[in-house]
C-alpha positions in Angstrom: -84.6 -10.9 2.8 -85.5 -14.1 4.8 -82.1 -14.1 6.4 -82.4 -10.4 7.5 -85.9 -11.1 8.9 -84.5 -14.0 10.9 -81.7 -11.9 12.3 -84.2 -9.1 13.3 -86.5 -11.6 15.0 -83.7 -13.3 16.8 -82.3 -9.9 18.0 -85.7 -8.8 19.2 -86.2 -12.1 21.1 -82.7 -11.8 22.7 -83.4 -8.2 23.9 -86.8 -9.2 25.3 -85.4 -12.2 27.2 -82.3 -10.3 28.4 -84.4 -7.4 29.8 -86.8 -9.6 31.7 -86.1 -10.1 35.4 -85.2 -13.6 36.4 -88.1 -15.6 37.8 -85.8 -16.2 40.8 -84.6 -12.7 41.2 -84.9 -11.5 44.7 -87.3 -8.6 45.5 -85.6 -6.3 48.0 -88.8 -4.3 48.7 -90.6 -7.6 49.6 -87.6 -8.7 51.6 -87.9 -5.5 53.7 -91.5 -6.3 54.6 -90.6 -9.9 55.5 -87.6 -8.6 57.5 -89.8 -6.1 59.4 -92.4 -8.7 60.2 -90.0 -11.5 61.3 -86.5 -10.3 61.9 -86.6 -6.7 63.2 -87.5 -7.7 66.7 -83.9 -8.9 67.1 -82.2 -7.2 64.2 -83.7 -3.7 63.9 -81.4 -1.4 62.1 -79.0 -4.2 61.4 -78.2 -4.7 65.0 -78.3 -7.9 67.0 -80.2 -7.6 70.3 -79.2 -11.2 71.4 -75.5 -11.1 70.5 -74.4 -7.5 70.0 -71.0 -8.6 68.5 -72.7 -10.3 65.6 -74.6 -7.6 63.8 -75.9 -7.5 60.3 -73.4 -4.7 59.5 -71.2 -5.5 56.5 -68.0 -5.6 58.5 -69.5 -8.2 61.0 -71.0 -10.2 58.2 -67.6 -10.3 56.5 -65.8 -11.0 59.7 -67.9 -14.1 60.4 -68.0 -15.3 56.7 -71.6 -14.4 56.3 -71.5 -11.7 53.6 -73.1 -13.8 50.9 -76.7 -14.3 50.0 -76.3 -18.1 50.1 -75.0 -18.0 53.7 -77.8 -15.7 54.9 -80.4 -17.9 53.1 -79.0 -20.9 54.9 -79.0 -19.3 58.3 -82.5 -17.8 58.0 -83.7 -21.2 56.8 -82.0 -23.4 59.4 -81.3 -21.0 62.3 -78.3 -21.1 64.5 -77.7 -20.8 68.2 -80.4 -18.4 69.6 -81.7 -17.6 66.1 -84.7 -19.7 65.2 -85.1 -21.5 61.9 -87.6 -19.8 59.5 -87.6 -22.5 56.9 -91.0 -23.8 57.9 -92.5 -20.3 58.5 -91.3 -18.6 55.3 -91.4 -19.6 51.7 -88.0 -20.0 49.9 -88.7 -16.9 47.9 -89.4 -14.9 51.0 -86.1 -16.0 52.5 -84.3 -15.1 49.3 -85.9 -11.7 49.4 -84.8 -11.2 53.0 -81.2 -12.2 52.1 -81.3 -9.7 49.3 -82.6 -7.0 51.6 -80.0 -7.7 54.3 -77.2 -7.7 51.7 -78.4 -4.4 50.3 -78.8 -2.8 53.7 -75.4 -4.0 54.8 -73.8 -2.6 51.7 -75.5 0.7 52.3 -74.8 0.9 56.0 -78.3 0.2 57.3 -79.7 3.7 56.7 
């Protein structure tokens, strides 16, 4: 009986832990808000008003080796060329959320 109870308790604990979102999981809805407040001036609708050849469309992100959350996080944090660095303005979680939003929008065609 004790063994059965231990198995049931361990199973319940596993299910509870497995179903919890990660503390570091990106929040796409929050990323959308941060994007609209900080990025949309240059990147509305996944476009690029400064360099039209380098949009946030999936094909362009792939073409330039940027279709990965880590790459987007790095660029948002540090900036590049005409893009300013947001690492001092935004918290790491906000940048992670923006990257998740950009990846989701690029995957969906920026609708």
